GUDO-75790 format. One record per residue: residue in three letters; x, y, z of N, C-alpha, C, O, CB in turn. Coordinates in steps of 0.02 Angstrom, whole numbers. Each point is the difference from the previous one (the first is absolute). Glycine has a CB too. Layout:
N
tike type ala n_c1 X n_c2 Y n_c3 Z ca_c1 X ca_c2 Y ca_c3 Z c_c1 X c_c2 Y c_c3 Z o_c1 X o_c2 Y o_c3 Z cb_c1 X cb_c2 Y cb_c3 Z
...
This chain:
72
tike type met n_c1 638 n_c2 -172 n_c3 243 ca_c1 -72 ca_c2 -7 ca_c3 3 c_c1 -26 c_c2 50 c_c3 51 o_c1 29 o_c2 11 o_c3 53 cb_c1 -23 cb_c2 -134 cb_c3 -86
tike type leu n_c1 -63 n_c2 153 n_c3 16 ca_c1 -35 ca_c2 45 ca_c3 45 c_c1 -73 c_c2 -22 c_c3 0 o_c1 -31 o_c2 -8 o_c3 -52 cb_c1 111 cb_c2 105 cb_c3 30
tike type gln n_c1 -108 n_c2 -106 n_c3 82 ca_c1 -71 ca_c2 -17 ca_c3 6 c_c1 -36 c_c2 53 c_c3 41 o_c1 25 o_c2 22 o_c3 52 cb_c1 3 cb_c2 -145 cb_c3 -60
tike type ile n_c1 -86 n_c2 142 n_c3 -17 ca_c1 -43 ca_c2 48 ca_c3 35 c_c1 -66 c_c2 -36 c_c3 13 o_c1 -30 o_c2 -29 o_c3 -45 cb_c1 85 cb_c2 131 cb_c3 -10
tike type thr n_c1 -78 n_c2 -100 n_c3 118 ca_c1 -62 ca_c2 -33 ca_c3 18 c_c1 -53 c_c2 53 c_c3 15 o_c1 12 o_c2 47 o_c3 38 cb_c1 51 cb_c2 -146 cb_c3 8
tike type trp n_c1 -121 n_c2 90 n_c3 -77 ca_c1 -58 ca_c2 43 ca_c3 16 c_c1 -48 c_c2 -41 c_c3 41 o_c1 -25 o_c2 -52 o_c3 -23 cb_c1 40 cb_c2 120 cb_c3 -83
tike type ala n_c1 -29 n_c2 -45 n_c3 166 ca_c1 -50 ca_c2 -33 ca_c3 43 c_c1 -63 c_c2 42 c_c3 -4 o_c1 0 o_c2 59 o_c3 19 cb_c1 88 cb_c2 -107 cb_c3 60
tike type asp n_c1 -142 n_c2 17 n_c3 -104 ca_c1 -64 ca_c2 35 ca_c3 -9 c_c1 -30 c_c2 17 c_c3 68 o_c1 -4 o_c2 -43 o_c3 44 cb_c1 -14 cb_c2 -16 cb_c3 -153
tike type arg n_c1 -2 n_c2 120 n_c3 117 ca_c1 -31 ca_c2 22 ca_c3 63 c_c1 -75 c_c2 15 c_c3 -10 o_c1 -34 o_c2 19 o_c3 47 cb_c1 145 cb_c2 29 cb_c3 -10
tike type ser n_c1 -136 n_c2 -57 n_c3 -99 ca_c1 -70 ca_c2 16 ca_c3 -14 c_c1 -48 c_c2 -58 c_c3 14 o_c1 -60 o_c2 9 o_c3 0 cb_c1 101 cb_c2 71 cb_c3 -85
tike type gly n_c1 -13 n_c2 -139 n_c3 96 ca_c1 -41 ca_c2 -59 ca_c3 12 c_c1 -15 c_c2 -41 c_c3 -61 o_c1 -37 o_c2 -49 o_c3 4 cb_c1 -12 cb_c2 112 cb_c3 87
tike type ser n_c1 77 n_c2 -45 n_c3 -149 ca_c1 -13 ca_c2 -37 ca_c3 -62 c_c1 40 c_c2 -65 c_c3 -3 o_c1 -14 o_c2 -44 o_c3 -41 cb_c1 -10 cb_c2 151 cb_c3 -17
tike type gly n_c1 75 n_c2 -114 n_c3 101 ca_c1 41 ca_c2 -61 ca_c3 0 c_c1 54 c_c2 -1 c_c3 -52 o_c1 32 o_c2 -52 o_c3 -10 cb_c1 -130 cb_c2 -6 cb_c3 53
tike type leu n_c1 110 n_c2 114 n_c3 -76 ca_c1 50 ca_c2 2 ca_c3 -52 c_c1 67 c_c2 21 c_c3 29 o_c1 16 o_c2 60 o_c3 4 cb_c1 -104 cb_c2 -33 cb_c3 -89
tike type asp n_c1 128 n_c2 -76 n_c3 105 ca_c1 69 ca_c2 12 ca_c3 21 c_c1 43 c_c2 -23 c_c3 -58 o_c1 -10 o_c2 -55 o_c3 -26 cb_c1 -15 cb_c2 40 cb_c3 151
tike type ser n_c1 72 n_c2 55 n_c3 -146 ca_c1 40 ca_c2 -19 ca_c3 -58 c_c1 73 c_c2 18 c_c3 11 o_c1 19 o_c2 38 o_c3 44 cb_c1 -118 cb_c2 -22 cb_c3 -118
tike type ile n_c1 141 n_c2 -46 n_c3 31 ca_c1 72 ca_c2 9 ca_c3 4 c_c1 25 c_c2 18 c_c3 -70 o_c1 -17 o_c2 -33 o_c3 -49 cb_c1 29 cb_c2 -49 cb_c3 146
tike type val n_c1 29 n_c2 134 n_c3 -101 ca_c1 34 ca_c2 17 ca_c3 -62 c_c1 73 c_c2 -18 c_c3 9 o_c1 33 o_c2 21 o_c3 47 cb_c1 -115 cb_c2 73 cb_c3 -75
tike type thr n_c1 108 n_c2 -135 n_c3 -18 ca_c1 69 ca_c2 -22 ca_c3 3 c_c1 37 c_c2 26 c_c3 -62 o_c1 -22 o_c2 -10 o_c3 -56 cb_c1 -10 cb_c2 -94 cb_c3 122
tike type trp n_c1 88 n_c2 138 n_c3 -54 ca_c1 43 ca_c2 25 ca_c3 -54 c_c1 65 c_c2 -40 c_c3 3 o_c1 29 o_c2 -8 o_c3 54 cb_c1 -81 cb_c2 125 cb_c3 -50
tike type arg n_c1 74 n_c2 -141 n_c3 -61 ca_c1 64 ca_c2 -37 ca_c3 -4 c_c1 41 c_c2 28 c_c3 -58 o_c1 -27 o_c2 16 o_c3 -53 cb_c1 -26 cb_c2 -121 cb_c3 102
tike type leu n_c1 117 n_c2 110 n_c3 -38 ca_c1 47 ca_c2 20 ca_c3 -53 c_c1 42 c_c2 -60 c_c3 -18 o_c1 28 o_c2 -33 o_c3 45 cb_c1 -26 cb_c2 154 cb_c3 -5
tike type glu n_c1 4 n_c2 -135 n_c3 -105 ca_c1 39 ca_c2 -57 ca_c3 -23 c_c1 46 c_c2 23 c_c3 -56 o_c1 -21 o_c2 37 o_c3 -44 cb_c1 -70 cb_c2 -119 cb_c3 76
tike type pro n_c1 154 n_c2 59 n_c3 -31 ca_c1 45 ca_c2 19 ca_c3 -54 c_c1 -25 c_c2 -30 c_c3 -67 o_c1 -24 o_c2 -56 o_c3 -2 cb_c1 121 cb_c2 62 cb_c3 83
tike type glu n_c1 -89 n_c2 33 n_c3 -133 ca_c1 -18 ca_c2 -23 ca_c3 -67 c_c1 46 c_c2 32 c_c3 -50 o_c1 -2 o_c2 61 o_c3 -11 cb_c1 -119 cb_c2 -78 cb_c3 45
tike type gly n_c1 162 n_c2 -24 n_c3 -65 ca_c1 49 ca_c2 27 ca_c3 -48 c_c1 43 c_c2 52 c_c3 34 o_c1 31 o_c2 -14 o_c3 51 cb_c1 -110 cb_c2 -7 cb_c3 -145
tike type arg n_c1 82 n_c2 81 n_c3 65 ca_c1 39 ca_c2 54 ca_c3 29 c_c1 -44 c_c2 47 c_c3 41 o_c1 21 o_c2 55 o_c3 17 cb_c1 59 cb_c2 -63 cb_c3 -113
tike type gly n_c1 -141 n_c2 -14 n_c3 110 ca_c1 -46 ca_c2 43 ca_c3 38 c_c1 -33 c_c2 -37 c_c3 56 o_c1 26 o_c2 -50 o_c3 25 cb_c1 -46 cb_c2 115 cb_c3 -128
tike type thr n_c1 -37 n_c2 -41 n_c3 123 ca_c1 -37 ca_c2 -28 ca_c3 56 c_c1 -74 c_c2 -3 c_c3 -18 o_c1 -28 o_c2 47 o_c3 -29 cb_c1 112 cb_c2 -2 cb_c3 112
tike type arg n_c1 -115 n_c2 -101 n_c3 -67 ca_c1 -73 ca_c2 -8 ca_c3 -10 c_c1 -34 c_c2 11 c_c3 68 o_c1 20 o_c2 -28 o_c3 51 cb_c1 -3 cb_c2 -54 cb_c3 -148
tike type met n_c1 -69 n_c2 124 n_c3 96 ca_c1 -40 ca_c2 12 ca_c3 60 c_c1 -65 c_c2 -40 c_c3 -6 o_c1 -37 o_c2 7 o_c3 -48 cb_c1 88 cb_c2 110 cb_c3 64
tike type leu n_c1 -64 n_c2 -160 n_c3 34 ca_c1 -60 ca_c2 -40 ca_c3 1 c_c1 -44 c_c2 23 c_c3 58 o_c1 25 o_c2 14 o_c3 54 cb_c1 36 cb_c2 -112 cb_c3 -106
tike type met n_c1 -126 n_c2 100 n_c3 40 ca_c1 -47 ca_c2 22 ca_c3 51 c_c1 -57 c_c2 -49 c_c3 3 o_c1 -27 o_c2 -21 o_c3 -52 cb_c1 59 cb_c2 142 cb_c3 36
tike type glu n_c1 -52 n_c2 -141 n_c3 77 ca_c1 -57 ca_c2 -44 ca_c3 9 c_c1 -44 c_c2 29 c_c3 55 o_c1 24 o_c2 19 o_c3 54 cb_c1 43 cb_c2 -120 cb_c3 -91
tike type his n_c1 -131 n_c2 106 n_c3 24 ca_c1 -49 ca_c2 23 ca_c3 50 c_c1 -43 c_c2 -61 c_c3 16 o_c1 -40 o_c2 -21 o_c3 -42 cb_c1 39 cb_c2 143 cb_c3 -1
tike type ser n_c1 8 n_c2 -149 n_c3 103 ca_c1 -34 ca_c2 -63 ca_c3 17 c_c1 -44 c_c2 8 c_c3 62 o_c1 0 o_c2 53 o_c3 32 cb_c1 97 cb_c2 -116 cb_c3 -81
tike type gly n_c1 -134 n_c2 10 n_c3 63 ca_c1 -42 ca_c2 0 ca_c3 60 c_c1 -74 c_c2 7 c_c3 -15 o_c1 -40 o_c2 6 o_c3 47 cb_c1 135 cb_c2 41 cb_c3 14
tike type phe n_c1 -114 n_c2 -48 n_c3 -124 ca_c1 -70 ca_c2 9 ca_c3 -19 c_c1 -36 c_c2 -67 c_c3 1 o_c1 27 o_c2 -51 o_c3 -21 cb_c1 3 cb_c2 150 cb_c3 -49
tike type asp n_c1 -92 n_c2 -99 n_c3 95 ca_c1 -45 ca_c2 -58 ca_c3 -4 c_c1 -43 c_c2 12 c_c3 -62 o_c1 -50 o_c2 36 o_c3 4 cb_c1 50 cb_c2 -58 cb_c3 124
tike type leu n_c1 18 n_c2 -9 n_c3 -184 ca_c1 -36 ca_c2 13 ca_c3 -62 c_c1 -69 c_c2 -30 c_c3 -2 o_c1 -38 o_c2 12 o_c3 -47 cb_c1 147 cb_c2 -7 cb_c3 -9
tike type asp n_c1 -127 n_c2 -46 n_c3 106 ca_c1 -69 ca_c2 -25 ca_c3 6 c_c1 -47 c_c2 52 c_c3 30 o_c1 -61 o_c2 -6 o_c3 -4 cb_c1 108 cb_c2 -110 cb_c3 18
tike type ser n_c1 -18 n_c2 167 n_c3 16 ca_c1 -39 ca_c2 56 ca_c3 28 c_c1 -11 c_c2 51 c_c3 -56 o_c1 49 o_c2 25 o_c3 -28 cb_c1 -2 cb_c2 -43 cb_c3 146
tike type pro n_c1 -110 n_c2 34 n_c3 -135 ca_c1 -11 ca_c2 50 ca_c3 -53 c_c1 34 c_c2 67 c_c3 14 o_c1 29 o_c2 29 o_c3 -46 cb_c1 -138 cb_c2 -84 cb_c3 24
tike type phe n_c1 107 n_c2 79 n_c3 84 ca_c1 33 ca_c2 63 ca_c3 17 c_c1 75 c_c2 -4 c_c3 -13 o_c1 29 o_c2 46 o_c3 -30 cb_c1 -117 cb_c2 -25 cb_c3 117
tike type gln n_c1 120 n_c2 -75 n_c3 -64 ca_c1 73 ca_c2 -6 ca_c3 -8 c_c1 19 c_c2 -12 c_c3 -73 o_c1 53 o_c2 22 o_c3 -21 cb_c1 -45 cb_c2 -66 cb_c3 138
tike type ala n_c1 -50 n_c2 10 n_c3 -155 ca_c1 15 ca_c2 -11 ca_c3 -71 c_c1 -1 c_c2 67 c_c3 -37 o_c1 43 o_c2 13 o_c3 -42 cb_c1 -94 cb_c2 -128 cb_c3 47
tike type ile n_c1 3 n_c2 158 n_c3 11 ca_c1 -3 ca_c2 67 ca_c3 -31 c_c1 60 c_c2 41 c_c3 22 o_c1 31 o_c2 35 o_c3 -41 cb_c1 -157 cb_c2 -40 cb_c3 38
tike type ala n_c1 143 n_c2 2 n_c3 67 ca_c1 58 ca_c2 37 ca_c3 25 c_c1 64 c_c2 -24 c_c3 -35 o_c1 42 o_c2 41 o_c3 -17 cb_c1 -99 cb_c2 -27 cb_c3 129
tike type his n_c1 63 n_c2 -78 n_c3 -122 ca_c1 59 ca_c2 -29 ca_c3 -34 c_c1 6 c_c2 28 c_c3 -71 o_c1 54 o_c2 21 o_c3 -20 cb_c1 -65 cb_c2 -126 cb_c3 90
tike type arg n_c1 -44 n_c2 105 n_c3 -107 ca_c1 1 ca_c2 26 ca_c3 -69 c_c1 16 c_c2 75 c_c3 0 o_c1 40 o_c2 23 o_c3 -40 cb_c1 -124 cb_c2 -111 cb_c3 5
tike type thr n_c1 52 n_c2 125 n_c3 79 ca_c1 9 ca_c2 72 ca_c3 2 c_c1 71 c_c2 18 c_c3 20 o_c1 32 o_c2 43 o_c3 -32 cb_c1 -152 cb_c2 -29 cb_c3 61
tike type met n_c1 145 n_c2 -45 n_c3 23 ca_c1 69 ca_c2 15 ca_c3 22 c_c1 51 c_c2 -23 c_c3 -51 o_c1 50 o_c2 34 o_c3 -10 cb_c1 -87 cb_c2 -44 cb_c3 129
tike type gly n_c1 25 n_c2 -47 n_c3 -150 ca_c1 47 ca_c2 -25 ca_c3 -51 c_c1 8 c_c2 48 c_c3 -57 o_c1 57 o_c2 13 o_c3 -21 cb_c1 -89 cb_c2 -128 cb_c3 51
tike type ser n_c1 -23 n_c2 143 n_c3 -55 ca_c1 6 ca_c2 48 ca_c3 -55 c_c1 32 c_c2 65 c_c3 25 o_c1 35 o_c2 33 o_c3 -38 cb_c1 -136 cb_c2 -84 cb_c3 -17
tike type gly n_c1 89 n_c2 69 n_c3 118 ca_c1 31 ca_c2 61 ca_c3 27 c_c1 76 c_c2 -7 c_c3 7 o_c1 36 o_c2 47 o_c3 -15 cb_c1 -141 cb_c2 -25 cb_c3 76
tike type trp n_c1 128 n_c2 -81 n_c3 -40 ca_c1 72 ca_c2 -11 ca_c3 4 c_c1 31 c_c2 9 c_c3 -69 o_c1 51 o_c2 35 o_c3 -7 cb_c1 -66 cb_c2 -115 cb_c3 104
tike type arg n_c1 -15 n_c2 48 n_c3 -148 ca_c1 30 ca_c2 3 ca_c3 -67 c_c1 -5 c_c2 69 c_c3 -31 o_c1 49 o_c2 25 o_c3 -29 cb_c1 -80 cb_c2 -144 cb_c3 14
tike type ser n_c1 -26 n_c2 152 n_c3 22 ca_c1 -10 ca_c2 63 ca_c3 -36 c_c1 29 c_c2 60 c_c3 36 o_c1 16 o_c2 50 o_c3 -32 cb_c1 -118 cb_c2 -99 cb_c3 -15
tike type ser n_c1 110 n_c2 46 n_c3 112 ca_c1 22 ca_c2 59 ca_c3 37 c_c1 66 c_c2 -10 c_c3 36 o_c1 49 o_c2 33 o_c3 -16 cb_c1 -167 cb_c2 -3 cb_c3 29
tike type val n_c1 119 n_c2 -75 n_c3 34 ca_c1 57 ca_c2 -5 ca_c3 46 c_c1 63 c_c2 -24 c_c3 -37 o_c1 52 o_c2 33 o_c3 4 cb_c1 -131 cb_c2 -57 cb_c3 89
tike type val n_c1 76 n_c2 -31 n_c3 -127 ca_c1 59 ca_c2 -27 ca_c3 -33 c_c1 24 c_c2 47 c_c3 -55 o_c1 60 o_c2 12 o_c3 -7 cb_c1 -98 cb_c2 -129 cb_c3 32
tike type arg n_c1 -8 n_c2 144 n_c3 -64 ca_c1 19 ca_c2 47 ca_c3 -53 c_c1 36 c_c2 61 c_c3 30 o_c1 50 o_c2 23 o_c3 -28 cb_c1 -147 cb_c2 -62 cb_c3 -42
tike type ser n_c1 72 n_c2 65 n_c3 125 ca_c1 32 ca_c2 58 ca_c3 32 c_c1 69 c_c2 -18 c_c3 26 o_c1 47 o_c2 39 o_c3 -6 cb_c1 -160 cb_c2 6 cb_c3 37
tike type met n_c1 119 n_c2 -105 n_c3 -1 ca_c1 65 ca_c2 -21 ca_c3 25 c_c1 50 c_c2 -6 c_c3 -57 o_c1 57 o_c2 22 o_c3 7 cb_c1 -113 cb_c2 -84 cb_c3 87
tike type leu n_c1 36 n_c2 34 n_c3 -150 ca_c1 45 ca_c2 -7 ca_c3 -57 c_c1 22 c_c2 68 c_c3 -26 o_c1 58 o_c2 9 o_c3 -19 cb_c1 -114 cb_c2 -117 cb_c3 -11
tike type thr n_c1 11 n_c2 155 n_c3 28 ca_c1 17 ca_c2 68 ca_c3 -22 c_c1 54 c_c2 29 c_c3 45 o_c1 49 o_c2 28 o_c3 -25 cb_c1 -165 cb_c2 -12 cb_c3 -20
tike type val n_c1 107 n_c2 -22 n_c3 110 ca_c1 50 ca_c2 27 ca_c3 47 c_c1 66 c_c2 -36 c_c3 -7 o_c1 53 o_c2 32 o_c3 -2 cb_c1 -145 cb_c2 -2 cb_c3 82
tike type leu n_c1 90 n_c2 -97 n_c3 -84 ca_c1 62 ca_c2 -38 ca_c3 -4 c_c1 38 c_c2 14 c_c3 -65 o_c1 61 o_c2 2 o_c3 0 cb_c1 -113 cb_c2 -91 cb_c3 70
tike type glu n_c1 17 n_c2 99 n_c3 -125 ca_c1 33 ca_c2 14 ca_c3 -63 c_c1 34 c_c2 68 c_c3 2 o_c1 50 o_c2 10 o_c3 -34 cb_c1 -134 cb_c2 -80 cb_c3 -25
tike type gln n_c1 57 n_c2 118 n_c3 97 ca_c1 31 ca_c2 65 ca_c3 7 c_c1 64 c_c2 -3 c_c3 41 o_c1 44 o_c2 41 o_c3 -9 cb_c1 -157 cb_c2 11 cb_c3 -1
tike type glu n_c1 118 n_c2 -101 n_c3 54 ca_c1 57 ca_c2 -6 ca_c3 45 c_c1 59 c_c2 -34 c_c3 -33 o_c1 56 o_c2 4 o_c3 26 cb_c1 -135 cb_c2 -7 cb_c3 69
tike type thr n_c1 69 n_c2 -31 n_c3 -152 ca_c1 56 ca_c2 -36 ca_c3 -31 c_c1 36 c_c2 41 c_c3 -50 o_c1 48 o_c2 -24 o_c3 -30 cb_c1 -109 cb_c2 -79 cb_c3 47
């Protein structure tokens, strides 16, 4: 498990944690990612949650998979 904590310095109150976990699956490994710490009752944080969530899926995870597939 690897956890990265972002402490907001802008005053918006958005402190969040990204947790990566690797779990065995069959003859391979499953990578799980969770980005937590959002107050979804806050309009700003709800928008940030949606925006960051789509960014993880469309950019970061896809790029990581591309790199990992090249290494195998």
